[in-house]
C-alpha positions as CSV (number, residue, x, y, z in Angstrom):
1,M,-64.0,-144.3,-15.3
2,N,-65.8,-143.5,-12.0
3,N,-65.4,-147.1,-10.8
4,R,-61.6,-146.8,-11.4
5,I,-61.5,-143.6,-9.4
6,V,-63.4,-145.2,-6.5
7,F,-61.2,-148.3,-6.6
8,T,-58.0,-146.1,-6.6
9,S,-59.4,-144.1,-3.7
10,L,-60.1,-147.2,-1.7
11,C,-56.6,-148.5,-2.3
12,L,-55.1,-145.3,-1.1
13,L,-57.3,-145.2,2.0
14,L,-56.3,-148.8,2.9
15,F,-52.6,-148.0,2.4
16,F,-52.9,-145.0,4.6
17,A,-54.7,-147.0,7.3
18,A,-52.1,-149.7,7.2
19,S,-49.3,-147.1,7.4
20,I,-50.8,-145.5,10.5
21,S,-51.3,-148.9,12.2
22,L,-47.5,-149.6,11.8
23,V,-46.8,-146.6,14.0
24,Y,-48.7,-148.2,16.8
25,I,-47.7,-151.8,16.4
26,K,-44.4,-153.4,17.5
27,S,-43.7,-157.1,17.7
28,G,-47.4,-157.9,17.2
29,S,-48.6,-155.8,20.2
30,T,-50.7,-152.6,20.2
31,V,-48.5,-149.8,21.4
32,K,-50.0,-147.6,24.2
33,Q,-50.9,-144.1,23.2
34,A,-49.6,-141.5,25.7
35,M,-49.7,-138.6,23.4
36,S,-52.3,-136.6,21.5
37,T,-50.6,-136.6,18.1
38,L,-48.5,-138.9,15.9
39,V,-46.0,-136.1,15.2
40,P,-43.0,-136.0,17.7
41,F,-42.7,-132.8,19.6
42,S,-40.0,-130.4,18.4
43,D,-38.9,-129.6,22.0
44,P,-37.7,-132.1,24.6
45,V,-39.8,-132.4,27.7
46,I,-38.4,-130.8,30.9
47,I,-37.9,-133.2,33.8
48,A,-37.3,-131.4,37.2
49,H,-34.7,-133.6,38.8
50,R,-35.6,-134.1,42.5
51,G,-37.7,-131.0,42.0
52,A,-36.1,-127.6,41.4
53,S,-33.1,-128.9,43.3
54,A,-30.7,-126.2,42.1
55,R,-32.6,-123.5,44.0
56,T,-34.3,-125.4,46.8
57,P,-33.4,-128.4,49.0
58,E,-33.9,-131.5,46.9
59,H,-36.8,-133.9,47.5
60,T,-38.7,-131.5,49.6
61,L,-42.2,-130.1,49.0
62,P,-40.8,-126.6,48.3
63,A,-38.6,-128.1,45.6
64,F,-41.6,-129.8,43.9
65,R,-43.7,-126.7,44.2
66,K,-41.0,-124.5,42.6
67,A,-40.6,-127.0,39.8
68,I,-44.3,-126.7,39.0
69,E,-44.2,-122.9,39.2
70,Q,-41.1,-123.0,36.9
71,Q,-43.2,-124.8,34.2
72,A,-41.5,-128.1,34.2
73,D,-43.2,-130.8,32.3
74,F,-42.5,-133.5,35.0
75,V,-41.5,-133.5,38.6
76,E,-39.1,-136.3,39.2
77,F,-38.3,-138.0,42.5
78,D,-36.7,-141.1,43.9
79,L,-38.5,-143.5,46.3
80,Q,-37.0,-145.5,49.2
81,M,-38.9,-147.7,51.6
82,T,-38.6,-147.2,55.3
83,K,-38.2,-149.8,58.0
84,D,-42.0,-149.9,58.5
85,G,-42.8,-150.0,54.8
86,E,-43.6,-146.4,54.0
87,L,-42.5,-144.8,50.7
88,V,-40.4,-141.6,51.1
89,A,-38.6,-139.3,48.6
90,V,-34.9,-139.7,49.2
91,H,-32.1,-140.2,46.6
92,D,-29.3,-141.7,48.6
93,S,-29.6,-145.1,50.4
94,T,-28.5,-143.3,53.5
95,L,-29.8,-140.2,55.2
96,E,-26.5,-138.6,56.0
97,R,-26.0,-136.2,53.1
98,T,-29.3,-134.3,53.2
99,T,-30.4,-134.4,56.9
100,N,-29.1,-134.0,60.4
101,V,-29.4,-137.7,61.1
102,K,-25.8,-137.9,62.5
103,E,-26.6,-135.4,65.2
104,L,-30.0,-136.8,66.0
105,Y,-29.1,-140.5,65.8
106,P,-25.3,-140.6,66.3
107,D,-25.1,-144.3,67.1
108,R,-27.0,-145.6,64.1
109,S,-24.3,-145.4,61.4
110,P,-24.5,-145.8,58.4
111,W,-28.0,-144.3,58.7
112,A,-29.6,-146.3,55.9
113,V,-33.2,-145.3,55.1
114,K,-34.4,-148.8,55.4
115,N,-33.3,-148.9,59.0
116,F,-35.5,-146.0,60.2
117,T,-39.2,-145.8,60.7
118,L,-41.3,-143.1,59.1
119,E,-41.8,-141.5,62.6
120,E,-38.0,-141.4,63.1
121,I,-37.4,-140.0,59.6
122,K,-40.0,-137.3,60.1
123,K,-38.0,-135.9,63.0
124,L,-35.1,-135.1,60.7
125,D,-34.2,-131.7,59.3
126,A,-34.0,-132.0,55.5
127,G,-33.5,-128.3,54.7
128,T,-30.8,-126.7,56.8
129,W,-28.0,-128.5,55.0
130,F,-29.0,-126.6,51.8
131,N,-28.6,-123.3,53.5
132,A,-25.1,-124.2,54.7
133,A,-24.1,-125.6,51.3
134,Y,-25.5,-122.7,49.2
135,P,-25.5,-119.4,51.3
136,P,-26.7,-117.2,48.4
137,L,-29.8,-119.4,48.1
138,A,-30.4,-119.8,51.8
139,D,-33.9,-119.3,53.2
140,P,-34.9,-119.5,56.8
141,E,-38.0,-121.3,55.7
142,Y,-35.9,-124.2,54.6
143,Q,-34.9,-125.0,58.2
144,G,-36.7,-127.9,59.6
145,L,-38.1,-129.2,56.3
146,Q,-39.2,-132.8,56.4
147,I,-38.6,-135.7,54.0
148,P,-42.0,-136.1,52.3
149,T,-43.9,-139.3,51.7
150,L,-45.2,-140.2,48.3
151,Q,-48.7,-139.4,49.5
152,E,-47.6,-135.9,50.6
153,I,-46.1,-135.2,47.2
154,L,-49.3,-136.3,45.5
155,N,-51.3,-134.1,47.8
156,L,-49.1,-131.1,46.8
157,I,-49.6,-131.9,43.1
158,K,-53.4,-132.0,43.7
159,E,-53.1,-128.3,44.6
160,Y,-52.5,-127.6,40.9
161,P,-55.5,-129.1,39.1
162,S,-55.3,-126.7,36.2
163,T,-51.8,-127.8,35.2
164,H,-50.9,-131.0,33.4
165,I,-47.6,-131.6,35.3
166,G,-46.5,-135.2,34.9
167,I,-45.1,-137.4,37.6
168,Y,-41.7,-139.2,37.0
169,I,-40.8,-141.7,39.7
170,E,-37.6,-143.7,40.2
171,T,-37.8,-146.9,42.3
172,K,-34.5,-147.3,44.2
173,G,-35.1,-150.9,45.2
174,L,-37.2,-154.0,44.7
175,G,-40.2,-154.7,46.8
176,M,-42.1,-151.4,46.6
177,E,-43.8,-152.0,43.3
178,E,-47.3,-153.1,44.5
179,Q,-47.5,-150.4,47.2
180,L,-46.4,-147.7,44.7
181,A,-49.0,-148.9,42.2
182,G,-51.7,-149.0,44.9
183,I,-51.0,-145.5,46.1
184,L,-51.1,-144.0,42.6
185,Q,-54.3,-145.9,41.9
186,R,-56.1,-144.8,45.1
187,N,-55.1,-141.2,44.3
188,H,-56.5,-141.5,40.7
189,V,-53.1,-140.4,39.4
190,F,-53.2,-142.7,36.4
191,E,-56.4,-141.0,35.3
192,K,-55.4,-137.4,35.8
193,R,-51.6,-137.3,35.2
194,Q,-49.0,-138.7,32.8
195,V,-46.9,-141.1,34.8
196,V,-43.4,-142.2,34.0
197,L,-41.7,-145.0,36.0
198,E,-37.9,-145.2,35.9
199,S,-35.3,-147.4,37.5
200,F,-31.8,-148.8,37.2
201,I,-33.3,-152.1,38.1
202,P,-34.9,-153.9,35.1
203,E,-36.8,-156.4,37.4
204,S,-38.5,-153.4,39.1
205,L,-39.8,-152.1,35.8
206,K,-40.9,-155.5,34.6
207,K,-42.8,-156.1,37.8
208,L,-44.5,-152.7,37.6
209,K,-45.4,-153.2,33.9
210,G,-47.7,-156.0,34.9
211,I,-49.6,-154.1,37.6
212,V,-50.1,-150.5,36.2
213,P,-52.2,-149.2,33.3
214,E,-50.9,-149.5,29.8
215,E,-50.5,-145.8,29.4
216,V,-47.7,-145.6,31.9
217,V,-44.3,-145.0,30.3
218,F,-41.2,-146.9,31.4
219,I,-37.7,-145.6,31.3
220,Q,-34.6,-147.8,31.9
221,L,-31.9,-145.8,33.5
222,V,-28.4,-146.7,32.3
223,D,-24.9,-145.5,33.3
224,S,-22.9,-147.5,30.8
225,A,-23.2,-148.6,27.2
226,P,-21.3,-151.0,25.0
227,A,-18.7,-149.4,22.6
228,G,-19.5,-151.7,19.7
229,E,-22.5,-150.9,17.5
230,A,-23.8,-154.5,17.4
231,E,-23.6,-154.7,21.2
232,L,-25.3,-151.3,21.6
233,N,-28.2,-152.4,19.3
234,Q,-28.5,-155.6,21.3
235,Q,-28.8,-153.6,24.5
236,M,-31.5,-151.4,23.0
237,E,-33.4,-154.4,21.7
238,E,-33.4,-156.0,25.1
239,I,-34.6,-152.8,26.8
240,G,-37.3,-152.4,24.2
241,T,-38.9,-155.6,25.4
242,Y,-40.1,-154.0,28.6
243,A,-39.4,-150.3,28.5
244,D,-40.4,-147.3,26.3
245,G,-37.1,-145.4,26.7
246,V,-33.7,-145.0,28.1
247,G,-32.3,-142.5,30.7
248,P,-28.6,-142.4,30.0
249,S,-26.0,-140.4,31.9
250,Q,-25.2,-137.4,29.8
251,E,-21.7,-138.7,29.1
252,L,-23.2,-141.5,27.0
253,I,-25.1,-139.2,24.7
254,S,-23.8,-139.2,21.1
255,K,-25.2,-139.4,17.6
256,K,-24.7,-143.1,17.5
257,Y,-26.4,-143.6,20.9
258,V,-29.5,-141.5,20.1
259,Q,-29.9,-143.1,16.7
260,A,-29.6,-146.6,18.1
261,A,-32.3,-145.8,20.7
262,H,-34.6,-144.3,18.2
263,R,-34.0,-147.1,15.7
264,H,-35.5,-149.4,18.5
265,H,-38.4,-147.0,19.1
266,L,-37.0,-145.9,22.5
267,L,-37.2,-142.4,24.0
268,V,-34.0,-140.8,25.1
269,H,-34.0,-138.8,28.4
270,P,-30.4,-138.0,29.5
271,Y,-29.6,-137.0,33.0
272,N,-28.5,-134.7,34.6
273,V,-27.9,-131.8,32.3
274,Q,-26.8,-128.3,33.3
275,N,-24.1,-127.3,30.8
276,E,-25.6,-125.1,28.0
277,S,-23.4,-126.4,25.3
278,F,-24.3,-130.0,26.1
279,I,-28.0,-129.0,26.2
280,Q,-27.8,-127.6,22.7
281,Q,-25.8,-130.6,21.5
282,A,-28.4,-133.0,23.0
283,I,-31.3,-131.1,21.4
284,S,-29.5,-131.1,18.0
285,L,-29.1,-134.9,18.3
286,G,-32.9,-135.3,18.9
287,V,-33.2,-136.3,22.6
288,D,-36.8,-136.5,23.7
289,G,-36.4,-135.1,27.3
290,L,-33.8,-133.7,29.6
291,F,-33.4,-134.1,33.4
292,T,-32.4,-130.8,35.0
293,D,-31.9,-129.3,38.5
294,D,-33.0,-125.9,37.2
295,P,-36.2,-126.1,35.1
296,S,-36.6,-122.4,34.6
297,H,-33.1,-122.1,33.1
298,L,-33.7,-125.1,30.8
299,Y,-37.0,-123.7,29.8
300,Q,-35.5,-120.4,28.7
301,L,-32.8,-122.3,26.7
302,I,-35.1,-124.6,24.8
303,K,-38.3,-122.5,24.6
304,P,-37.2,-118.9,24.6
305,G,-40.2,-116.5,24.5
306,A,-42.7,-119.3,24.2
307,E,-46.0,-119.4,25.9
308,H,-45.5,-122.6,27.8
309,G,-48.2,-125.3,27.6
310,I,-47.4,-128.6,29.2
311,S,-47.0,-131.2,26.4
312,P,-47.9,-134.9,26.8
313,L,-44.9,-137.1,26.6
314,P,-44.2,-138.1,22.9
315,L,-43.8,-141.8,22.2
316,I,-42.0,-142.5,18.9
317,R,-43.5,-145.9,18.3
């Protein structure tokens, strides 16, 4: 009788171990562990889109500082490469919308980031435009703000060693991957912070995947999706060969879309959400993270009255 009990116990133990291993294995490869628990988090992570850009000039140090203070889970920013090979945080391919480049360099239209050196870019005012566009939020301290380099953003984040704020970076073009990985490595970011790398460019993510630690999470940004279920599944299957999730525009979010992504073990991080009804709908559909310009507002919507602790990014593999 005792032998039978022992045998049964061993079988149950082996079955449990095999079940757990399936959570971590896909297509014969061990899945990286970027979370502390196997149970998915009940709340989506809050991704501060270009910093707290609803209340401060986007892609400036004050925007990133406010995002941290507003208890975002991740600060998100876009990287462009300057003419002399420096990485700076700018969304648009040109400098016209968020700086005074037209006044300072009137003869250099279309004012592409790649055509300016870092020294030239540092002469631009990246904050006054915000005061003019949003008078109720205007602040004299925003006048004369500079476009920050990647290193300057990392230096700011180092000022908050007690928080677990994650870093969420979009590559806006090919050719910066090795430099990006090198700067993050030299600053020990991979050891101290959760890093998410995103792009609309699959080749950029594939290149980064080969030169950064296994714990880094990759998000394929998408602005369109096939209408047919078979084609949608095919798209998700392809993305799953090199990425851990999708970042769709909010217009793409539906029950069918989220289910297809999760069926292929992909996270879903829609951008850029502000409407409360959409936020509630997205949460009910089971999205894993939300891009927002206003982290404090989103935090109050999804975690009302909660004592906020920064959660590691859940992987559903």
